[in-house]
C-alpha positions as CSV (number, residue, x, y, z in Angstrom):
1,L,-3.2,-5.3,-1.9
2,I,-0.2,-3.5,-3.9
3,V,3.4,-4.0,-2.7
4,V,6.2,-2.2,-4.4
5,T,9.5,-3.6,-3.2
6,C,13.3,-3.0,-4.8
7,G,15.0,-6.1,-3.9
8,R,13.5,-6.4,-0.1
9,I,13.6,-10.2,-0.1
10,V,13.6,-10.7,3.8
11,A,10.4,-7.8,4.1
12,I,8.3,-9.0,1.5
13,K,9.2,-12.8,3.0
14,K,7.7,-11.4,6.5
15,L,4.9,-9.6,4.6
16,L,3.5,-12.7,3.1
17,E,3.6,-14.7,6.6
18,F,1.7,-12.0,7.7
19,L,-0.7,-11.7,5.2
20,N,-1.2,-15.5,5.1
21,K,-2.4,-15.0,8.9
22,Q,-5.3,-12.8,7.9
23,S,-8.6,-13.4,9.1
24,D,-10.2,-13.1,5.6
25,C,-8.0,-14.7,3.1
26,D,-10.2,-13.1,0.5
27,F,-7.9,-11.3,-1.5
28,E,-5.3,-10.7,-4.0
29,V,-1.6,-9.2,-3.5
30,V,0.3,-7.7,-6.4
31,I,3.6,-7.5,-5.9
32,V,6.0,-5.4,-8.0
33,D,9.6,-5.3,-7.7
34,D,11.6,-2.4,-8.8
35,C,15.0,-3.9,-9.1
36,D,15.7,-7.1,-11.0
37,I,14.9,-9.9,-8.3
38,K,13.7,-13.3,-9.3
39,Q,9.8,-14.2,-8.4
40,H,11.3,-17.5,-6.5
41,Q,13.5,-15.7,-4.3
42,Y,10.6,-13.9,-2.7
43,S,8.5,-16.8,-2.6
44,E,10.5,-20.2,-2.4
45,G,8.7,-22.8,-0.5
46,F,5.7,-20.4,0.3
47,I,2.0,-21.4,-0.6
48,P,-0.6,-19.1,0.0
49,K,-3.8,-18.6,1.2
50,F,-4.9,-16.0,-1.4
51,D,-4.2,-14.6,-5.0
52,L,-0.7,-13.9,-5.3
53,R,1.4,-12.3,-8.3
54,F,4.7,-11.0,-8.8
55,L,5.5,-8.3,-11.8
56,Y,8.5,-6.7,-12.7
57,S,8.5,-3.1,-12.9
58,G,11.3,-2.6,-15.7
59,V,12.4,0.2,-13.9
60,Y,15.0,0.4,-12.0
61,G,15.3,2.5,-8.9
62,Y,13.0,5.7,-8.6
63,G,10.6,3.8,-10.1
64,L,7.7,4.2,-7.3
65,A,5.2,5.8,-8.7
66,Y,5.5,3.7,-12.3
67,A,5.7,1.1,-10.0
68,R,2.2,1.1,-8.0
69,N,0.1,2.1,-10.9
70,L,1.4,-0.8,-12.8
71,G,0.3,-2.7,-9.6
72,A,-2.8,-1.1,-10.1
73,Y,-3.4,-2.0,-14.0
74,N,-3.0,-5.2,-12.9
75,A,-5.2,-5.7,-9.7
76,K,-8.2,-7.5,-10.6
77,G,-10.6,-5.7,-7.8
78,N,-12.8,-2.9,-7.2
79,V,-10.7,-1.5,-4.3
80,L,-7.1,-0.7,-4.4
81,V,-5.0,-0.7,-0.6
82,F,-1.3,0.6,-1.0
83,L,0.9,-1.3,1.1
84,D,4.3,-0.7,1.5
85,D,7.0,-4.1,2.2
86,D,7.9,-2.3,5.4
87,C,4.7,-2.7,7.5
88,V,2.5,-5.9,7.8
89,P,-1.1,-5.7,8.4
90,T,-2.1,-7.2,11.7
91,K,-4.6,-10.2,11.8
92,K,-7.6,-8.1,10.9
93,Y,-6.7,-5.8,7.9
94,V,-8.0,-7.2,5.3
95,A,-11.5,-7.7,7.2
96,S,-11.1,-4.4,8.5
97,V,-10.6,-2.5,5.1
98,K,-13.7,-4.8,3.8
99,N,-16.0,-3.7,6.5
100,T,-15.3,0.0,7.0
101,Y,-14.2,1.0,3.1
102,R,-16.3,3.8,1.3
103,E,-16.0,5.7,-1.7
104,N,-13.7,8.9,-1.1
105,T,-11.8,7.6,1.7
106,V,-9.1,6.4,3.6
107,V,-9.1,3.3,5.4
108,C,-6.7,2.7,8.2
109,G,-6.6,-0.8,9.2
110,A,-4.2,-1.7,12.0
111,R,-0.8,-2.4,11.1
112,V,2.9,-2.7,12.7
113,D,6.1,-1.2,11.3
114,L,8.5,-4.6,10.2
115,D,11.5,-2.9,11.8
116,K,10.6,-1.0,15.0
117,F,14.1,0.6,15.1
118,S,13.8,2.3,11.8
119,S,13.3,5.8,12.2
120,D,12.4,6.1,8.7
121,A,9.3,3.7,8.7
122,S,8.1,5.4,12.3
123,M,8.1,8.8,10.8
124,K,6.6,7.5,7.7
125,V,3.6,6.0,9.2
126,S,3.4,8.6,12.1
127,A,0.5,10.7,10.7
128,M,-1.6,7.7,10.4
129,Y,-0.6,6.5,14.1
130,N,-2.9,9.2,15.4
131,L,-6.4,8.1,13.3
132,E,-8.3,5.5,15.1
133,Q,-8.0,2.2,13.6
134,E,-10.0,0.4,11.6
135,R,-12.4,3.5,10.7
136,A,-13.0,5.4,7.0
137,Y,-11.9,8.9,7.3
138,S,-12.4,11.7,4.2
139,I,-9.2,12.6,2.4
140,K,-10.1,16.6,4.2
141,K,-10.3,14.9,7.4
142,V,-6.6,13.0,7.3
143,L,-5.1,16.1,5.9
144,S,-6.8,18.3,8.1
145,D,-6.1,16.5,11.3
146,N,-2.3,16.1,10.4
147,S,-1.4,19.7,9.1
148,G,-2.1,18.4,5.6
149,F,0.4,15.6,5.9
150,A,-0.8,12.1,5.1
151,V,0.5,9.1,3.7
152,E,-0.9,7.3,0.6
153,N,1.0,3.9,1.9
154,N,-2.4,2.7,3.7
155,M,-4.9,3.7,1.3
156,A,-8.0,2.2,0.1
157,I,-9.2,3.7,-2.6
158,S,-11.9,2.7,-5.3
159,R,-10.0,1.7,-8.6
160,D,-12.5,3.8,-10.7
161,L,-11.3,6.9,-8.8
162,F,-7.5,5.9,-9.0
163,F,-7.9,5.7,-12.7
164,E,-9.8,9.0,-13.2
165,L,-7.3,11.1,-11.0
166,G,-4.5,10.0,-13.3
167,M,-2.6,7.7,-10.7
168,F,0.3,8.3,-9.2
169,S,2.6,11.1,-11.0
170,Q,5.2,9.2,-12.3
171,K,6.9,13.0,-12.4
172,F,8.0,12.7,-8.8
173,R,10.3,10.5,-7.8
174,L,11.1,10.9,-4.2
175,Y,9.6,9.2,-1.5
176,G,7.0,10.9,-0.4
177,Y,5.9,13.6,-2.4
178,I,4.4,11.0,-4.8
179,G,1.8,10.4,-2.4
180,Q,0.8,13.9,-1.4
181,E,0.6,15.3,-4.7
182,F,-2.0,12.4,-5.2
183,L,-4.0,12.7,-1.9
184,A,-3.7,16.9,-2.7
185,R,-5.4,15.9,-6.4
186,L,-8.2,14.0,-4.3
187,Q,-8.5,16.6,-1.6
188,F,-10.0,18.7,-4.7
189,F,-11.7,16.3,-6.4
């Protein structure tokens, strides 16, 4: 799992608590900080049941694409899963991704918004709420069923395909457009 944050200590601590409760703890988490927060501020006193690493992107602000790419470079697994820091997976998220992932699909594992009152978080994941949970969907199906809109913050993709597609474009600096541009490339791959 690759998670990018920017100094959101409370959100990361909550996310780590949820990840520690996964039914399948055989996974890694790479947290990339886009600010200058020290690792111990996120994980002080926390003992993970999974492989956990922290990285600092070295790019303050507007470094989402760069930070996600950095996380992908440093991930060890063959399947990359991008998860936002303000959404937390349900207890079977990792197991559902492992059980349903197929090449050239988006796996929509069940998760909940960390902040139910955040209109940004609700808007951001609303397109995925219409999809049946714990099922693999082709990129074309996700885009066609959601009027060409899909979010990349709950996406599982093979490591090889991610790099072959050229990763997230660092030319896009607005949240939302990073994933749209990437998914558009993937749709026609």
